[in-house]
N, C-alpha and C positions, 0 to 999 in steps of 0.2 A: 624117251623122245622129248626134246625140248618143245614146250608149248610156244605158239605164235603170239608174241607180245607186241608186235608192231601194229601201228594204227592202220585200219583198213581204209581204202579209198572209196569215196562215194561213186567213183566210176567203175567199181567192181562190186556190183550188187550181190553176187553170189557169196563172195567172201565176207562182205559186210553183214549180210543176213546170217551167215554161219556164226560170226562173232557175236551178233546180237542174241542169237539163240543160246550160245554157250554162256553168255552173261546171264541170261534169264534162268538157265539151268542152275547156276551158282547162286543167283540172287533173284528169286522169282517175283519179289515185290517191287522190282525196279520199274519205274515208269518211263515212258517214252523220252521226256526231256532229260532225265537222269542218264538213261542209256546212251542217248546221243552225245551228252557231254563226256561220258566215260570213253566212248569210242572215237571222240574227236571229229564228229560230223554234225551237221544240222539235223533238227527234228524231221524236216521235210525229206532230206536225203535218206534218213533211216526208214521212215515210213514208206518211201517209194520202193524199197526193196521187197515190200509185201504185196506189190501190185501183182495180181494173178493168184495170190494166196491170202486174200482177205481185204486188200485195198483196191480201190478203183479211182483212177484219175477223172476228175469232173471238170466241167467248164468253170473257170474262176470268176463266175458271176454270182456272188453270194445272194443278191436279191432274188434272182431267178431260182436259185436252189431252194430258197426259203418259201417259195410260193406254195401255199397250202399248209403252212406251219400251224395254223389254227386247228387243224385236225390231228396234229401229232401228239396231242395230250401231254403227258408229263415229260418235261425236258430238264436236263441238267446242263447249264452253260458254264464252262470253265474258261476263264480268261486270266492272263497274267496281270499282276498288279505290283505295286512297290513293296507290298508285304509278302509277295510270293505268288499265290494264286487266289482267285476269287471264284466261289461256286455259287451260282444263283439257280434256284429251283423255280421253274415256271410251270405251274399247274394248268393254266389256261393261256397258252402262249399267243402272242400276236407279233406282227412285224409291220414296219412302215419305213418307207424311204424318205430321207430328208435331203435338204440341199447340200451341195458340196460333197457328194459321195458318202453321205452318212446313212447308216442303217440303224434302226432302233428295234431291239427285241424287247417286248413288253410283257410284264406279268403283273399280278396284283400288287406286289411289293418291290418290283425291280424294273428298271429301265436301263438296258445295256446298249451303249452307244458303240457302234463299230465303224471304224474308218475303212470303208470299202476300197478306197484308192490304193491302199497298201497291199491288198490281197492279189497275189499272183498265182497261187496254186491252191486247189481244193481237192480233198479226197473223202470218199466214203470208206469207212474202215470198220470191218467186222472182226472181232477178236474173241478168242476163247483162251483164258489163262487160269491161273490158280484162283482168281476171284470170280470166275464164271464167264458168262457171255456178255459182250457189249457191242453196241452199234453206235457209231459216232460220225458226225460231219466235222472235218478238220480243215482249217484254213491257215495258210502260211504266206509270208512275204517273199520277195524275190530271192532272199538269201536262205530260205528254208526255216526261218525263225517262226515258231508257233505263235499265232495271233489269237487263236480261240478254238474251242472244241464244243460241239453240241452233242450231248448223249441222249439218244432216244430211249426212254425208260418204259414206254408202253408198248406191249406187243402189238396191239391194234394200231397204234401210231406208226410202228415200224412197217406194218403191212401196207399202210397208206403212203408212207414216205418213200420207201425203197423204189417202187416203180417210177415215181416222179424224178428221183435223184438219178436213177440209172438212165433215164432218158437224156440226161445231161452229161453222160460219159463222153470223154474225148475219144475220137476215132483211133488215136494212137496211144496205147497204154504202155508207157515206158517205165522201167524199173530204175532208170538213171535219172536223178533229179535234175531238171533243166534250169539250173539257176546258179548263183554264186556258190562255189564248192566249199569255200573256207568260211565257217560261221564267225571267225574272228575278224573278218574284214569290215564288219559293221557293228554298231552298238544297238542295243535294244532299249527303246524307250517304252515301258509298259503302257503308259497312258496314250501313246500314239496309235496303238492298234485297236484297243477296245477297253472300255471300263464300265463298271456297273454302278448305277446310281440307285439308292434306296428311295422309298416313298417320299422322304423329306428332301431329296436332291443331293444328299451327301454321299460320299463313297461308302460302299457297303463294307465297312470295316468289320462288321460282325461275321462276315464270310471270309475275310482275309486271313491268310495263314503265312507264317514265315516259311521261306523256301528251304526247308530242311527235311530230314527223314520223317519227323513228326507230321509235317504238312502232307507228305506223300501218303502216309498211313491213313490220315484223316480223309484225304481226298478219295482214296480207294474205298474206304469204308462207306462213304456217301454214295459213290458210284455203284457199289455192290447192292444197293437197296433193291428190294423185290419189285419186279415190274408189275404194273397194274393194267 
């Protein structure tokens, strides 16, 4: 029997999810951005296929979703950068709103600035794969381009965060991403969505990694750290 090599449509979540799972069966270390690129859809459209089986659509108001972040304990914040991705570890996280739809995530050595005006979709995503269990808050623009992910690494932090986040779930939980279907219709300016500043105010180049297979392995190694 000839395998299905055509690109799945974001409007067919069952087929898209089946293709994603088939890809993971062959390449279990494939990350969401890599899988989306391989399948020819946006990250948001791909994650939406997991609604009802790990993903929950949330109100796209990031400031409200981050209410109580100070109790969430250890967090990993992953944001795109010109070097690929930046991972910031926040041990004692804080959050504050700034003017012009800016949100700042604060840690002892990091200040992550998020352009909330670009955010159109947010998801709570619980996953179990070859790397173990993960729980993350993910946000995307109107085209489904990933703008950032926040991984909750503390079990106690997860217990405190999940009820707050679930209270912000949308009444309609759709597996079809309600946005621009073709990710090629727009360009991605990494600095426009969010970026990480170190204690000295410079971009956190020490956390930056080239967007290649090595970056993916390093990112998952970090995210697989033991929960505290």
